[in-house]
TIKENU-604101 format. One record per residue (C-alpha): residue number from 0; residue in three letters; x, y, z. Coordinates in nm, 2 decimals. Layout:
PT|vomi|kolkol|u|v|w
PT|NUM|ALA|X|Y|Z
...
***
This chain:
PT|vomi|kolkol|u|v|w
PT|0|MET|17.39|13.73|10.63
PT|1|VAL|17.68|13.51|10.67
PT|2|SER|17.69|13.18|10.59
PT|3|ALA|17.95|12.88|10.72
PT|4|THR|17.98|12.54|10.46
PT|5|PHE|18.08|12.26|10.58
PT|6|LEU|18.20|11.93|10.42
PT|7|LEU|18.09|11.65|10.64
PT|8|PRO|18.41|11.36|10.72
PT|9|GLY|18.38|11.01|10.64
PT|10|PHE|18.24|11.08|10.32
PT|11|SER|18.42|10.94|9.98
PT|12|SER|18.56|11.20|9.78
PT|13|SER|18.43|11.03|9.45
PT|14|GLN|18.07|11.11|9.55
PT|15|PRO|17.92|11.50|9.56
PT|16|PRO|17.97|11.63|9.91
PT|17|SER|17.73|11.70|10.14
PT|18|LEU|17.70|12.06|10.18
PT|19|PHE|17.51|12.25|10.45
PT|20|SER|17.48|12.58|10.59
PT|21|PHE|17.34|12.75|10.89
PT|22|ARG|17.08|12.99|10.80
PT|23|PRO|16.93|13.20|11.10
PT|24|SER|16.54|13.23|11.03
PT|25|ASN|16.28|13.42|11.27
PT|26|SER|16.19|13.11|11.41
PT|27|SER|16.54|12.98|11.51
PT|28|THR|16.60|13.38|11.66
PT|29|GLN|16.27|13.33|11.85
PT|30|ARG|16.38|12.99|11.99
PT|31|LYS|16.72|13.13|12.09
PT|32|LYS|16.51|13.38|12.30
PT|33|SER|16.38|13.07|12.48
PT|34|LYS|16.64|12.80|12.47
PT|35|LEU|16.71|12.63|12.80
PT|36|LYS|17.04|12.64|12.99
PT|37|ASN|17.05|12.25|13.11
PT|38|ASP|17.43|12.14|13.20
PT|39|ASN|17.30|11.74|13.20
PT|40|HIS|17.56|11.53|13.09
PT|41|SER|17.66|11.62|12.79
PT|42|ARG|17.46|11.95|12.83
PT|43|ALA|17.18|11.86|12.57
PT|44|ALA|16.86|12.08|12.70
PT|45|THR|16.63|11.79|12.74
PT|46|SER|16.42|11.85|13.07
PT|47|PHE|16.06|11.88|12.95
PT|48|ARG|15.83|12.07|13.22
PT|49|CYS|15.49|11.93|13.32
PT|50|LEU|15.17|12.14|13.28
PT|51|CYS|14.95|12.08|13.59
PT|52|THR|14.73|12.41|13.68
PT|53|GLU|14.39|12.41|13.56
PT|54|ASN|14.13|12.67|13.55
PT|55|PRO|13.77|12.58|13.46
PT|56|THR|13.83|12.57|13.10
PT|57|SER|14.21|12.51|13.03
PT|58|THR|14.51|12.41|13.19
PT|59|SER|14.82|12.67|13.24
PT|60|HIS|15.20|12.60|13.31
PT|61|CYS|15.33|12.47|13.62
PT|62|GLN|15.59|12.74|13.71
PT|63|LYS|15.64|13.02|13.95
PT|64|PRO|15.38|13.28|13.90
PT|65|SER|15.46|13.56|13.69
PT|66|ASN|15.41|13.92|13.75
PT|67|ILE|15.04|13.93|13.60
PT|68|SER|14.81|14.21|13.72
PT|69|CYS|14.51|14.09|13.83
PT|70|SER|14.22|14.23|13.63
PT|71|HIS|13.98|14.24|13.95
PT|72|GLY|14.27|14.43|14.13
PT|73|SER|14.48|14.33|14.44
PT|74|LEU|14.32|14.13|14.69
PT|75|ASP|14.18|14.31|14.97
PT|76|VAL|14.12|14.05|15.25
PT|77|ASP|13.99|14.32|15.51
PT|78|PHE|13.68|14.36|15.24
PT|79|LEU|13.62|13.98|15.29
PT|80|GLU|13.62|13.97|15.63
PT|81|ASP|13.25|14.08|15.62
PT|82|GLN|13.02|13.78|15.57
PT|83|SER|12.79|13.92|15.36
PT|84|GLU|13.05|13.98|15.08
PT|85|SER|13.11|13.62|15.05
PT|86|GLN|12.92|13.61|14.76
PT|87|TRP|13.16|13.82|14.58
PT|88|VAL|13.40|13.55|14.62
PT|89|SER|13.39|13.29|14.36
PT|90|ALA|13.64|12.98|14.27
PT|91|ASP|13.72|13.15|13.90
PT|92|ARG|13.83|13.45|14.11
PT|93|LEU|13.99|13.29|14.36
PT|94|ALA|14.20|13.08|14.08
PT|95|LEU|14.27|13.40|13.84
PT|96|TRP|14.43|13.55|14.23
PT|97|LEU|14.64|13.27|14.30
PT|98|ARG|14.80|13.25|13.93
PT|99|SER|14.86|13.65|13.99
PT|100|SER|15.01|13.63|14.29
PT|101|ARG|15.34|13.82|14.34
PT|102|SER|15.48|13.64|14.69
PT|103|LEU|15.44|13.40|14.91
PT|104|LYS|15.24|13.61|15.17
PT|105|GLU|14.98|13.70|14.92
PT|106|VAL|14.94|13.31|14.85
PT|107|LYS|14.92|13.27|15.21
PT|108|ARG|14.67|13.54|15.21
PT|109|ILE|14.48|13.37|14.92
PT|110|HIS|14.46|13.05|15.07
PT|111|ALA|14.29|13.19|15.40
PT|112|VAL|14.01|13.34|15.22
PT|113|VAL|13.97|12.97|15.03
PT|114|VAL|13.91|12.82|15.36
PT|115|LYS|13.70|13.05|15.49
PT|116|PHE|13.47|13.10|15.23
PT|117|LEU|13.46|12.79|15.00
PT|118|ARG|13.27|12.57|15.22
PT|119|VAL|13.27|12.27|14.89
PT|120|SER|13.65|12.21|14.77
PT|121|VAL|13.69|12.31|14.48
PT|122|THR|13.92|12.06|14.28
PT|123|TYR|14.06|12.30|14.02
PT|124|VAL|14.12|12.58|14.31
PT|125|GLY|14.34|12.35|14.47
PT|126|ASN|14.52|12.25|14.15
PT|127|ASN|14.59|12.62|14.11
PT|128|LEU|14.71|12.60|14.50
PT|129|ILE|14.96|12.34|14.47
PT|130|SER|15.13|12.47|14.17
PT|131|THR|15.12|12.83|14.30
PT|132|TYR|15.28|12.67|14.62
PT|133|LEU|15.54|12.46|14.42
PT|134|GLY|15.62|12.74|14.23
PT|135|PHE|15.77|12.92|14.54
PT|136|GLY|15.94|12.61|14.68
PT|137|LYS|15.72|12.54|14.93
PT|138|LEU|15.63|12.15|14.89
PT|139|VAL|15.52|12.06|15.23
PT|140|GLU|15.24|12.35|15.21
PT|141|ALA|15.17|12.19|14.86
PT|142|ARG|15.14|11.85|14.99
PT|143|LYS|14.90|11.94|15.29
PT|144|VAL|14.68|12.14|15.01
PT|145|PHE|14.73|11.79|14.81
PT|146|ASP|14.59|11.54|15.07
PT|147|LYS|14.29|11.77|15.19
PT|148|ILE|14.14|11.77|14.83
PT|149|PRO|13.88|11.51|14.84
PT|150|ASN|13.83|11.47|14.46
PT|151|LYS|14.15|11.44|14.29
PT|152|ASN|14.19|11.48|13.90
PT|153|VAL|14.45|11.36|13.69
PT|154|VAL|14.58|11.77|13.69
PT|155|THR|14.63|11.72|14.07
PT|156|TRP|14.86|11.41|14.09
PT|157|THR|15.06|11.57|13.78
PT|158|ALA|15.11|11.87|14.01
PT|159|ILE|15.23|11.72|14.31
PT|160|ILE|15.45|11.45|14.13
PT|161|ASP|15.65|11.72|13.93
PT|162|GLY|15.68|11.91|14.25
PT|163|TYR|15.84|11.59|14.42
PT|164|LEU|16.06|11.55|14.09
PT|165|GLY|16.15|11.91|14.10
PT|166|VAL|16.32|11.85|14.43
PT|167|GLY|16.47|11.52|14.38
PT|168|LEU|16.26|11.30|14.53
PT|169|ASP|16.21|11.02|14.30
PT|170|ASP|16.09|10.76|14.52
PT|171|GLU|15.81|10.96|14.65
PT|172|ALA|15.72|11.06|14.28
PT|173|LEU|15.71|10.71|14.18
PT|174|ARG|15.48|10.59|14.51
PT|175|LEU|15.26|10.90|14.41
PT|176|PHE|15.21|10.76|14.07
PT|177|ASP|15.13|10.44|14.15
PT|178|ASN|14.88|10.56|14.40
PT|179|SER|14.73|10.74|14.13
PT|180|ILE|14.72|10.44|13.89
PT|181|ARG|14.54|10.26|14.19
PT|182|ASN|14.29|10.54|14.24
PT|183|GLY|14.17|10.51|13.86
PT|184|VAL|14.37|10.77|13.73
PT|185|ARG|14.40|10.79|13.33
PT|186|ALA|14.78|10.91|13.29
PT|187|ASN|14.75|11.20|13.02
PT|188|ALA|15.02|11.37|12.80
PT|189|LYS|15.14|11.62|13.08
PT|190|MET|15.14|11.35|13.37
PT|191|SER|15.34|11.10|13.08
PT|192|VAL|15.57|11.37|13.02
PT|193|CYS|15.65|11.38|13.45
PT|194|VAL|15.67|10.98|13.47
PT|195|LEU|15.89|10.96|13.18
PT|196|ASN|16.12|11.22|13.31
PT|197|LEU|16.10|11.02|13.65
PT|198|CYS|16.18|10.73|13.48
PT|199|THR|16.49|10.91|13.27
PT|200|ARG|16.64|11.01|13.62
PT|201|ARG|16.60|10.66|13.74
PT|202|LEU|16.73|10.48|13.44
PT|203|ASP|16.39|10.26|13.46
PT|204|PHE|16.40|10.08|13.15
PT|205|GLU|16.08|9.91|13.22
PT|206|LEU|15.85|10.12|13.35
PT|207|GLY|15.95|10.39|13.06
PT|208|ARG|15.85|10.12|12.79
PT|209|GLN|15.53|10.05|12.94
PT|210|ILE|15.45|10.42|12.97
PT|211|HIS|15.58|10.46|12.61
PT|212|SER|15.35|10.15|12.52
PT|213|ARG|15.04|10.26|12.65
PT|214|LEU|15.10|10.62|12.45
PT|215|VAL|15.13|10.44|12.15
PT|216|LYS|14.82|10.24|12.19
PT|217|CYS|14.66|10.54|12.29
PT|218|GLY|14.75|10.74|11.99
PT|219|SER|14.88|11.03|12.23
PT|220|ARG|15.14|11.25|12.08
PT|221|ASN|15.27|11.61|12.11
PT|222|LEU|15.63|11.79|12.06
PT|223|ILE|15.67|11.80|12.35
PT|224|LEU|15.57|11.43|12.48
PT|225|ASP|15.74|11.29|12.17
PT|226|SER|16.05|11.46|12.29
PT|227|ALA|16.06|11.33|12.61
PT|228|VAL|16.03|10.97|12.50
PT|229|VAL|16.36|11.02|12.28
PT|230|HIS|16.52|11.14|12.57
PT|231|PHE|16.43|10.88|12.79
PT|232|TYR|16.56|10.59|12.56
PT|233|ALA|16.85|10.81|12.46
PT|234|GLN|16.96|10.83|12.85
PT|235|CYS|16.92|10.48|12.91
PT|236|ARG|17.13|10.41|12.63
PT|237|GLU|16.88|10.23|12.34
PT|238|LEU|17.01|10.41|12.04
PT|239|PRO|16.79|10.17|11.82
PT|240|SER|16.48|10.25|12.02
PT|241|ALA|16.54|10.64|12.03
PT|242|PHE|16.62|10.64|11.70
PT|243|ARG|16.24|10.49|11.60
PT|244|ALA|16.10|10.75|11.82
PT|245|PHE|16.26|11.04|11.66
PT|246|ASP|16.21|10.91|11.32
PT|247|ARG|15.82|10.87|11.39
PT|248|MET|15.80|11.23|11.49
PT|249|PRO|15.57|11.42|11.30
PT|250|GLU|15.75|11.75|11.39
PT|251|ARG|16.09|11.80|11.56
PT|252|ASP|16.27|12.13|11.70
PT|253|VAL|16.63|12.21|11.81
PT|254|VAL|16.59|12.04|12.15
PT|255|CYS|16.50|11.68|12.02
PT|256|TRP|16.76|11.70|11.74
PT|257|THR|17.00|11.81|12.00
PT|258|THR|16.89|11.52|12.22
PT|259|MET|16.99|11.26|11.96
PT|260|ILE|17.32|11.42|11.83
PT|261|THR|17.45|11.48|12.20
PT|262|ALA|17.32|11.10|12.29
PT|263|CYS|17.54|10.97|11.99
PT|264|SER|17.81|11.14|12.09
PT|265|GLN|17.82|10.97|12.44
PT|266|GLN|17.82|10.67|12.26
PT|267|TRP|18.09|10.69|12.07
PT|268|GLN|17.89|10.69|11.72
PT|269|GLY|18.07|10.99|11.54
PT|270|GLN|17.91|10.94|11.20
PT|271|GLU|17.59|10.92|11.33
PT|272|VAL|17.63|11.27|11.48
PT|273|PHE|17.76|11.41|11.18
PT|274|LEU|17.50|11.27|10.96
PT|275|LEU|17.19|11.37|11.23
PT|276|PHE|17.40|11.73|11.23
PT|277|SER|17.35|11.76|10.89
PT|278|ARG|17.00|11.68|10.87
PT|279|MET|16.92|11.95|11.12
PT|280|LEU|17.05|12.19|10.92
PT|281|SER|16.91|12.09|10.61
PT|282|ASN|16.58|12.10|10.79
PT|283|GLY|16.63|12.47|10.86
PT|284|PHE|16.71|12.44|11.22
PT|285|SER|17.03|12.65|11.36
PT|286|PRO|17.22|12.47|11.62
PT|287|ASN|17.27|12.61|12.01
PT|288|GLU|17.55|12.57|12.22
PT|289|PHE|17.46|12.20|12.36
PT|290|THR|17.43|12.10|11.98
PT|291|VAL|17.79|12.22|11.89
PT|292|CYS|17.91|12.06|12.25
PT|293|GLY|17.82|11.73|12.10
PT|294|VAL|17.96|11.78|11.74
PT|295|LEU|18.25|11.88|11.87
PT|296|LYS|18.30|11.59|12.12
PT|297|ALA|18.21|11.36|11.80
PT|298|CYS|18.51|11.55|11.61
PT|299|GLY|18.78|11.47|11.88
PT|300|GLU|18.66|11.08|11.91
PT|301|GLU|18.66|11.04|11.53
PT|302|LYS|19.00|11.29|11.51
PT|303|ALA|18.78|11.46|11.25
PT|304|LEU|19.01|11.78|11.20
PT|305|THR|18.92|11.94|10.95
PT|306|PHE|18.54|11.97|11.03
PT|307|GLY|18.60|12.05|11.36
PT|308|ARG|18.83|12.39|11.23
PT|309|GLN|18.52|12.45|11.01
PT|310|LEU|18.27|12.41|11.32
PT|311|HIS|18.49|12.64|11.50
PT|312|GLY|18.52|12.93|11.24
PT|313|ALA|18.15|12.91|11.24
PT|314|ILE|18.15|12.92|11.61
PT|315|VAL|18.40|13.25|11.60
PT|316|LYS|18.14|13.40|11.37
PT|317|LYS|17.83|13.35|11.50
PT|318|ILE|17.76|13.08|11.79
PT|319|CYS|17.80|13.17|12.14
PT|320|LYS|18.20|13.23|12.08
PT|321|ASN|18.23|13.34|12.46
PT|322|ASP|18.04|13.02|12.60
PT|323|VAL|18.26|12.85|12.85
PT|324|PHE|18.15|12.51|12.77
PT|325|ILE|18.20|12.59|12.41
PT|326|GLY|18.55|12.68|12.49
PT|327|SER|18.62|12.35|12.67
PT|328|SER|18.45|12.16|12.41
PT|329|LEU|18.72|12.31|12.17
PT|330|VAL|18.99|12.23|12.41
PT|331|ASP|18.94|11.94|12.42
PT|332|MET|18.86|11.86|12.06
PT|333|TYR|19.20|12.01|11.96
PT|334|ALA|19.37|11.80|12.23
PT|335|LYS|19.18|11.47|12.12
PT|336|CYS|19.31|11.55|11.74
PT|337|GLY|19.68|11.60|11.89
PT|338|GLU|19.67|11.97|11.77
PT|339|MET|19.83|12.09|12.15
PT|340|ILE|19.91|12.43|11.99
PT|341|ASP|19.57|12.51|11.88
PT|342|SER|19.39|12.36|12.16
PT|343|ARG|19.62|12.62|12.41
PT|344|LYS|19.54|12.88|12.15
PT|345|VAL|19.13|12.85|12.25
PT|346|PHE|19.23|12.82|12.62
PT|347|ASN|19.46|13.14|12.62
PT|348|ARG|19.17|13.31|12.45
PT|349|MET|18.90|13.20|12.70
PT|350|ARG|18.78|13.43|12.94
PT|351|ASN|18.60|13.21|13.16
PT|352|ARG|18.77|12.85|13.25
PT|353|ASN|18.59|12.58|13.48
PT|354|THR|18.72|12.25|13.58
PT|355|VAL|18.64|12.07|13.25
PT|356|THR|18.82|12.31|13.06
PT|357|TRP|19.17|12.28|13.28
PT|358|THR|19.09|11.89|13.27
PT|359|SER|19.03|11.85|12.86
PT|360|PHE|19.39|12.06|12.88
PT|361|ILE|19.58|11.88|13.11
PT|362|ALA|19.41|11.52|12.96
PT|363|GLY|19.59|11.66|12.63
PT|364|TYR|19.94|11.68|12.74
PT|365|ALA|19.90|11.35|12.90
PT|366|ARG|19.79|11.16|12.61
PT|367|GLN|20.05|11.33|12.42
PT|368|GLY|20.31|11.20|12.65
PT|369|LEU|20.44|11.57|12.76
PT|370|GLY|20.35|11.47|13.10
PT|371|GLU|20.56|11.76|13.28
PT|372|GLU|20.32|12.03|13.08
PT|373|ALA|20.04|11.82|13.25
PT|374|ILE|20.19|11.84|13.65
PT|375|ARG|20.29|12.19|13.58
PT|376|LEU|19.91|12.25|13.44
PT|377|PHE|19.77|12.09|13.73
PT|378|ARG|20.01|12.28|13.98
PT|379|VAL|19.85|12.60|13.83
PT|380|MET|19.50|12.50|13.86
PT|381|LYS|19.56|12.40|14.23
PT|382|ARG|19.70|12.77|14.30
PT|383|ARG|19.44|12.90|14.16
PT|384|ASN|19.21|12.72|14.35
PT|385|ILE|18.98|12.55|14.11
PT|386|HIS|18.86|12.20|14.19
PT|387|ALA|19.01|11.91|14.04
PT|388|ASN|18.77|11.62|13.97
PT|389|ASN|18.82|11.27|13.94
PT|390|LEU|18.89|11.32|13.60
PT|391|THR|19.17|11.57|13.65
PT|392|ILE|19.30|11.33|13.89
PT|393|VAL|19.31|11.02|13.66
PT|394|SER|19.49|11.25|13.37
PT|395|VAL|19.74|11.40|13.61
PT|396|LEU|19.81|11.06|13.75
PT|397|GLY|19.85|10.92|13.38
PT|398|ALA|20.10|11.21|13.35
PT|399|CYS|20.29|11.12|13.67
PT|400|GLY|20.27|10.72|13.52
PT|401|SER|20.43|10.84|13.21
PT|402|MET|20.72|11.01|13.39
PT|403|GLU|20.72|10.77|13.68
PT|404|ALA|20.71|11.06|13.91
PT|405|ALA|20.65|10.83|14.21
PT|406|LEU|20.65|11.16|14.48
PT|407|LEU|20.37|11.40|14.30
PT|408|GLY|20.20|11.03|14.24
PT|409|ARG|20.18|10.98|14.63
PT|410|GLU|20.09|11.31|14.71
PT|411|LEU|19.79|11.30|14.47
PT|412|HIS|19.74|10.90|14.60
PT|413|ALA|19.72|11.10|15.00
PT|414|GLN|19.45|11.33|14.88
PT|415|ILE|19.23|11.08|14.72
PT|416|ILE|19.23|10.93|15.02
PT|417|LYS|19.13|11.22|15.24
PT|418|ASN|18.89|11.30|14.97
PT|419|SER|18.69|11.00|15.03
PT|420|VAL|18.76|10.94|14.63
PT|421|GLU|18.96|10.59|14.65
PT|422|THR|18.70|10.36|14.58
PT|423|ASN|18.63|10.55|14.25
PT|424|ILE|18.68|10.24|14.00
PT|425|TYR|18.88|10.45|13.72
PT|426|ILE|19.08|10.65|14.03
PT|427|GLY|19.16|10.29|14.17
PT|428|SER|19.28|10.16|13.84
PT|429|THR|19.48|10.44|13.74
PT|430|LEU|19.63|10.43|14.06
PT|431|VAL|19.72|10.03|14.00
PT|432|TRP|19.86|10.15|13.68
PT|433|PHE|20.08|10.40|13.79
PT|434|TYR|20.25|10.23|14.10
PT|435|CYS|20.32|9.93|13.86
PT|436|ARG|20.47|10.18|13.60
PT|437|CYS|20.67|10.32|13.91
PT|438|ALA|20.77|9.97|14.00
PT|439|GLU|20.62|10.01|14.32
PT|440|TYR|20.47|9.62|14.34
PT|441|LEU|20.33|9.60|14.67
PT|442|TYR|20.19|9.92|14.67
PT|443|ALA|19.97|9.82|14.34
PT|444|PHE|19.85|9.52|14.50
PT|445|ASN|19.72|9.71|14.83
PT|446|VAL|19.51|9.96|14.63
PT|447|LEU|19.38|9.68|14.44
PT|448|GLN|19.29|9.43|14.75
PT|449|GLN|19.13|9.76|14.89
PT|450|MET|18.87|9.83|14.53
PT|451|PRO|18.52|9.72|14.60
PT|452|LEU|18.51|9.66|14.23
PT|453|ARG|18.76|9.58|14.01
PT|454|ASP|18.72|9.60|13.62
PT|455|VAL|18.93|9.48|13.31
PT|456|VAL|19.15|9.76|13.38
PT|457|SER|19.29|9.76|13.72
PT|458|TRP|19.29|9.36|13.66
PT|459|THR|19.48|9.44|13.35
PT|460|ALA|19.73|9.66|13.54
PT|461|ILE|19.78|9.43|13.82
PT|462|ILE|19.90|9.12|13.55
PT|463|SER|20.06|9.36|13.33
PT|464|GLY|20.31|9.52|13.60
PT|465|SER|20.36|9.18|13.77
PT|466|ALA|20.51|9.01|13.45
PT|467|ARG|20.67|9.31|13.40
PT|468|PHE|20.88|9.28|13.73
PT|469|GLY|20.96|8.93|13.76
PT|470|HIS|20.64|8.83|13.92
PT|471|GLU|20.50|8.58|13.65
PT|472|SER|20.30|8.35|13.88
PT|473|GLU|20.15|8.60|14.07
PT|474|ALA|20.04|8.74|13.70
PT|475|LEU|19.85|8.39|13.62
PT|476|GLU|19.72|8.40|13.97
PT|477|PHE|19.55|8.74|13.91
PT|478|LEU|19.43|8.58|13.60
PT|479|LYS|19.27|8.33|13.74
PT|480|GLU|19.11|8.54|14.02
PT|481|MET|18.97|8.81|13.71
PT|482|MET|18.82|8.54|13.56
PT|483|GLU|18.60|8.37|13.86
PT|484|GLU|18.50|8.71|13.95
PT|485|GLY|18.34|8.74|13.61
PT|486|VAL|18.54|8.97|13.47
PT|487|ASP|18.62|8.89|13.10
PT|488|PRO|18.98|8.95|12.96
PT|489|ASN|19.07|9.18|12.69
PT|490|SER|19.35|9.16|12.41
PT|491|PHE|19.59|9.36|12.66
PT|492|THR|19.50|9.14|12.96
PT|493|TYR|19.63|8.81|12.74
PT|494|SER|19.90|8.97|12.59
PT|495|SER|20.04|9.07|12.93
PT|496|ALA|19.94|8.72|13.09
PT|497|LEU|20.10|8.56|12.78
PT|498|LYS|20.43|8.72|12.84
PT|499|ALA|20.43|8.57|13.18
PT|500|CYS|20.42|8.28|13.05
PT|501|ALA|20.68|8.29|12.80
PT|502|ASN|20.89|8.41|13.09
PT|503|MET|20.85|8.09|13.30
PT|504|GLU|20.85|7.89|12.96
PT|505|ALA|20.53|7.75|13.10
PT|506|VAL|20.36|7.61|12.80
PT|507|ARG|20.08|7.43|12.98
PT|508|GLN|19.93|7.76|13.10
PT|509|GLY|20.00|7.93|12.79
PT|510|LYS|19.79|7.67|12.57
PT|511|LEU|19.49|7.72|12.84
PT|512|ILE|19.49|8.11|12.78
PT|513|HIS|19.53|8.04|12.40
PT|514|CYS|19.25|7.82|12.45
PT|515|ARG|19.02|8.09|12.57
PT|516|ALA|19.15|8.37|12.33
PT|517|ASN|19.01|8.15|12.06
PT|518|LYS|18.67|8.22|12.15
PT|519|THR|18.69|8.56|12.16
PT|520|PRO|18.76|8.86|11.91
PT|521|ALA|19.11|8.92|12.10
PT|522|LEU|19.27|8.61|11.91
PT|523|SER|19.27|8.84|11.61
PT|524|ASN|19.43|9.11|11.75
PT|525|VAL|19.78|9.16|11.66
PT|526|TYR|19.93|9.21|11.96
PT|527|VAL|19.79|8.91|12.12
PT|528|GLY|19.93|8.71|11.83
PT|529|SER|20.28|8.83|11.87
PT|530|ALA|20.27|8.73|12.22
PT|531|LEU|20.18|8.42|12.13
PT|532|ILE|20.44|8.37|11.89
PT|533|ASN|20.67|8.47|12.15
PT|534|MET|20.55|8.24|12.41
PT|535|TYR|20.56|7.92|12.20
PT|536|ALA|20.91|8.00|12.02
PT|537|LYS|21.00|8.06|12.40
PT|538|CYS|20.91|7.75|12.49
PT|539|GLY|21.06|7.55|12.18
PT|540|TYR|20.70|7.49|12.02
PT|541|VAL|20.81|7.67|11.66
PT|542|SER|20.59|7.47|11.49
PT|543|GLU|20.29|7.61|11.71
PT|544|ALA|20.42|7.96|11.66
PT|545|PHE|20.44|7.95|11.31
PT|546|ARG|20.06|7.82|11.25
PT|547|VAL|19.95|8.11|11.48
PT|548|PHE|20.20|8.33|11.29
PT|549|ASP|20.08|8.22|10.96
PT|550|SER|19.71|8.23|11.05
PT|551|MET|19.74|8.61|11.14
PT|552|PRO|19.49|8.83|10.98
PT|553|GLU|19.74|9.09|10.97
PT|554|ARG|20.11|9.13|11.10
PT|555|ASN|20.33|9.41|11.23
PT|556|LEU|20.71|9.45|11.30
PT|557|VAL|20.65|9.28|11.62
PT|558|SER|20.49|8.99|11.48
PT|559|TRP|20.76|8.93|11.25
PT|560|LYS|21.08|8.99|11.50
PT|561|ALA|20.87|8.75|11.76
PT|562|MET|20.84|8.45|11.44
PT|563|ILE|21.23|8.53|11.31
PT|564|LEU|21.42|8.55|11.65
PT|565|GLY|21.19|8.23|11.74
PT|566|TYR|21.34|8.03|11.46
PT|567|ALA|21.69|8.21|11.53
PT|568|LYS|21.73|8.09|11.87
PT|569|ASN|21.58|7.78|11.84
PT|570|GLY|21.87|7.69|11.57
PT|571|LEU|21.64|7.74|11.30
PT|572|CYS|21.88|7.92|11.10
PT|573|GLN|21.77|7.90|10.72
PT|574|GLU|21.40|7.93|10.82
PT|575|ALA|21.45|8.27|10.99
PT|576|LEU|21.66|8.39|10.67
PT|577|LYS|21.36|8.30|10.46
PT|578|LEU|21.11|8.43|10.67
PT|579|MET|21.39|8.79|10.65
PT|580|TYR|21.35|8.77|10.30
PT|581|ARG|20.98|8.75|10.29
PT|582|MET|20.92|9.00|10.53
PT|583|LYS|21.13|9.21|10.33
PT|584|ALA|21.00|9.13|10.01
PT|585|GLU|20.62|9.24|10.18
PT|586|GLY|20.76|9.58|10.21
PT|587|ILE|20.87|9.58|10.59
PT|588|GLU|21.22|9.66|10.70
PT|589|VAL|21.44|9.42|10.88
PT|590|ASP|21.58|9.62|11.11
PT|591|ASP|21.93|9.58|11.27
PT|592|TYR|21.82|9.44|11.58
PT|593|ILE|21.68|9.16|11.40
PT|594|ILE|22.00|9.11|11.17
PT|595|ALA|22.24|9.12|11.49
PT|596|THR|22.03|8.89|11.69
PT|597|VAL|22.00|8.62|11.42
PT|598|PHE|22.38|8.65|11.33
PT|599|THR|22.43|8.59|11.69
PT|600|ALA|22.25|8.30|11.73
PT|601|CYS|22.34|8.16|11.36
PT|602|GLY|22.70|8.25|11.33
PT|603|ASP|22.81|8.34|11.01
PT|604|ILE|22.52|8.34|10.77
PT|605|LYS|22.50|8.53|10.44
PT|606|TRP|22.23|8.82|10.43
PT|607|ASP|22.20|9.01|10.09
PT|608|LYS|22.01|9.28|10.15
PT|609|GLU|21.88|9.31|9.77
PT|610|PRO|21.82|8.92|9.70
PT|611|SER|21.70|8.77|9.36
PT|612|SER|21.36|8.78|9.27
PT|613|GLU|21.42|8.36|9.24
PT|614|TYR|21.54|8.37|9.60
PT|615|CYS|21.20|8.55|9.73
PT|616|LEU|20.94|8.36|9.53
PT|617|LEU|21.13|8.03|9.69
PT|618|SER|21.20|8.16|10.04
PT|619|SER|20.80|8.27|10.06
***
């Protein structure tokens, strides 16, 4: 038996590391045979089917009837044509025939017998008819049966609700659920699973929470129902509620573990992913391909390269190594960790690649500033007739912007218009940024104006581009319009707007922006602080610039440079010199640009690269 041991990322080396192994068991082997293949969001296998068919004593699964041989032999309708033989037909026998039917034609023949020989409607026979028709994809016939049943029970309502859910008619499913409540039907666990699935698809948090509250009050619970509750909260991005429901589960399976791991991964809770994965393995569960994809995504976001490599090793040894989704996740993980060579190795070894694989690979090169390679891969992708999704377009536009490849970018823009996806907020924002990078200010402005919804990224792109190309007053107008639309600026927005104020020497607008930023966490951002220093210094307000500099929680080279040059350009040469010594004393190298600029502004001053400790103390 091969086992792979992992050291979780993010743990102190001074404590004993948490070690865990993959331990396959008989139960996990059985689970593997029946695992779901549901590529939903990050592909967590979290689709819970409703159980909705009833016989006189129990319920059976609402699914396509299997090829079960009827213990009473195959149905002979000709034999039943004789009315004298009608006593041979019973509701139990008809229900059994329905569950054993192999074709739609056979179901319709049995239905004809039901209509002919059952003088009084029998609810559980009707329930079996509904479930069997739904199993063959005949929703209209199932609804006709449903409408003719006089005494509908909870199984009847559950079957038809699940049927509408199965074909994506969520509104009608919700209306039927509402009708069931009006008819006095008390939802059981199976119906609750159906309705929770409906709430998950519609992201109807209020209704789902009410269903959960009723379940808690009634004490209804089982593994499938508890898993549906966890899945509902996870998809509604209510992680605290999902964790509470998960922690209260008396038993768990690989599906609910995967649901939580995927939810945390999607919400950038990487450390929670690693802890959950460790707990899952410690409890004896073997991960499936959905689990692995969720953990690999967290490795990429957290830059946990060592852990990602260990997981890759385990995958090669024993877990679905040829799965296209795992391969795509590995490509993405290595690319996000900056390891493009390893990413390419995985990519080249994959037997099958899909759009996600290509997009992850292209995005990796674009993030690393290797725009030419990203564009080359995109052209290969198109030659192979692989569909490009919105994320592919965003990644290639990013590569075009970094290279200022205006021609290819315009070609992509034309393709976007042709495919009617120009209204996508991510594509629109990237187009604005791309045209600004290529100095095509008017194109950027036109794209922004045509966007039905604009987020902070699109506004920041146009503000930054305006400031960069000398349209400072337009940049400040865009900032005003942005805030009027209710979009809150981020640190990049503030930095760009302050740059525009500095270029215009508009200290009044700069102070208003400073006042606004002071009420947000953005003020502690080192780039916002540096932009404020530069703005105040350029406007001649050196004391205000120094107050900002002195109050900064952290400083980088840009902050020091802005303050020193601010002193020098305002004629405060001694203060500039003292700050240069203080900068060097704090371990930051004073580069040639700072020295040259100070010498140019202040004339012949003495700069000793090795100042005495007494002078350093005095200057600090």
